[in-house]
Structures are given as structure tokens and as C-alpha cells.
N, C-alpha and C positions, 0 to 999 in steps of 0.2 A: 610768244611762241618759243623764244630763246630760253626762257626760264623753264618751260615744260621739257624741252629737249635736254637742258642741263640736268634737271631732276631725273629724267629717265637714264641718262648716261651715268649719273652718280649712283643710281640704284643698281645698274648693271655692273658697274665697277665694284661696288660693295658686295653684290651677290657673287661675283666671280672670286673676289678675295675670300669671302666666307667659305665658298666651296673648296678653294685651294687649301686654305688653312685647316679646315675641318677634315678634309680628305687626307691631307698629309699627316695630321696628328693621328687619325684613326689607322692609316696604313703603317705608320712608324710603330705604333703600339702593337698592332696585330702581327707585324713582321718580326719584331725584335724582343718583345717581352716573353721571357721563358724561365722556367725552373728546370734545372738539370740534376738528375740523380745518377751517379756512376757507382755501381755496386758490383763487387766481385766476391766470390765464395770459393774457398779452397776445399776441394773434396778429398784430395790426397796431396802428398808432398809436391808432386810435379803436375798437378791438375788444378787449374784455376779457370772458373767460368765467370764471365762478366756480362753485365747488361748496362745499357745507357738509355735512360728514360728521359725524354724531353717533353715537358708539358707547357704548351703555349696557352693563350686565352681561348683558342678554338679547338685544339686537339691534343692528344697525347700520343707520342710515338716511342715505342720501345724497340731497341736494337739488341739482339743477342749475338754475341761474338763467339767464334770458334774457340775451343779450349786452348789456353795458353797463347792467345792472340796478342796480348799486350805485354810489353817488356818493362814499362815504367812510364815516367812523365818528365816534362821539362816546362819551364816558364818561357813563353815567347814574349819579348818586349818590343814595343813599337812606340811611335811618337805621333801624337795627334797633329792636326793642321796648326793648332795654336802652340805647339811645342811641348805639350804636356806628355809625361810618360804614361804609357798604357801597357797592360799586362793581360796575358791569357794563358790558361793551362792547356798544354798539348799532350795528348797520350801518344806514346811511342809504340810502334810495331816493328816487325823485322824490316819492312819495306817503306813505311811512310809514317806520317804523324796525323792525328785526328784531333781537331780542336774540341775541347769540352763544351764551349759555348759559342754562339754566333758573334757575340760582342766582346770587346776588350774592356777590362776594368781600369778605372783611374785610381790614383792613390800611389802608395809607395810599393805596391806589389807584395806586401807581406801576406795577404790572404791567399794569393796565388802560390807563393813560395811554400806556405804551410800545407796547402793541398797537395802540391808536388812532393813535398817531403813525406806526407802521409801515404801517398800512392807508392812512391819508391820504397819506403820502409816495408809496405805490405809485400811487394814483389821480391824483396831481398830476404825477408824473414818468413821461413816456411812454417813457423809456429802460429802465425796470425791466420785465423780462419775466415774472417770477414773484413771487407773494406766497404765503407759507405761515404761518398763525397757528395755534398749538395752545393749547387751554385744557383743563386736566385737573383735575377736582375729586374724582376717585375716592378718593384717599387719605383726605382728611378726612371725606367722607361715609361711606365704609366703616368708618372708625374709630368714628364716632358710632353708626352702625347696629349695629356689632358689640357695643358697650357695652350698647345697649338689648337686643339678643338675649341677651347673657350674663346680664343682669339677669333676663330671662325664664327662662333655664335655672336660675338660682339659686333662683327661686321653685319650680320643679319639683323641685329637690333637697330643698327644705324639706318637700315632701309625703312623700318617701321616707326622710327622715332619722329619723322617729319610730321 
């Protein structure tokens, strides 16, 4: 009887872990994986129209901003729990900032600084007609989420391995 109860408990624990890991991996992937396109077009010297298109694994959302809404960009720097430097591009308006992406990027920040320089150059140079910035974190996010989901599937295999 003890062996049967132990087997049942082991299976419930494995099933619970499987659901937790798989759900966390799927939720992480669906919530954070995105491709962002920031595009601006200058129709006159003092008239700039911009759109921000965010494409996740489930939907695409396009925001159109009022003419001359943005003033430039800056790099926001942060620190992860492990002490690693993280960076994010923030768009500047008259009253607030708007993050280009949901997540902050790791590394030396050179990619974010290059995007900020390109954005600021566009807003300072009236001869530039078009600006297009792409940020895509789907590869890394999907990789991490897939590892979590695979761990969940491994716990499920443990149930049926007996």
C-alpha cells in the first residue's frame, strides 16, 4: 500500500512540476517575445509622423502618434539581479518617455546606443526623410521559454517512464 501511495504522490509531484514549468515557459514566451518597428516619416521640415509596431507571437499592435510627438531618444541603463548591465531605448516626448521594448537587453549597450544615435540624428537633421528602427528579442526569449517547456515535458515523461 505504501508503494502505491508513494507512486501516486510521485506522479502528482511530477505532473505539478510539468504543468508549472511548461506554463511558465509558455507564458514567458507569449508575454515577452516581440519584434518592434519604430518608423518616422518627415513630410515637411517641421512635420514628422511616427508609428510604433509591436509584433508578438499572438498579435500585431500599431500605434500612430500625433505629428511631432517625439523629441529624440535616450539609453536607459539598469542592473539585473545578478549585477549584469542591461540597456533599453527610450523615446522622449515633451512630457514623458516611452520604452521601445518591454525587455532590457544585455551586453555592452552598443546596439541600444547606435539606435539612440540614429533616432536623435533623424530628429536633428531636417534633410532625413525616413527613420526605421527594428528591435527583435524573439530569438533569445523563445530559446529560454522552450527550455522551460522542455523541462515540463521531461517531468511528464517521468510519469510514464515507470
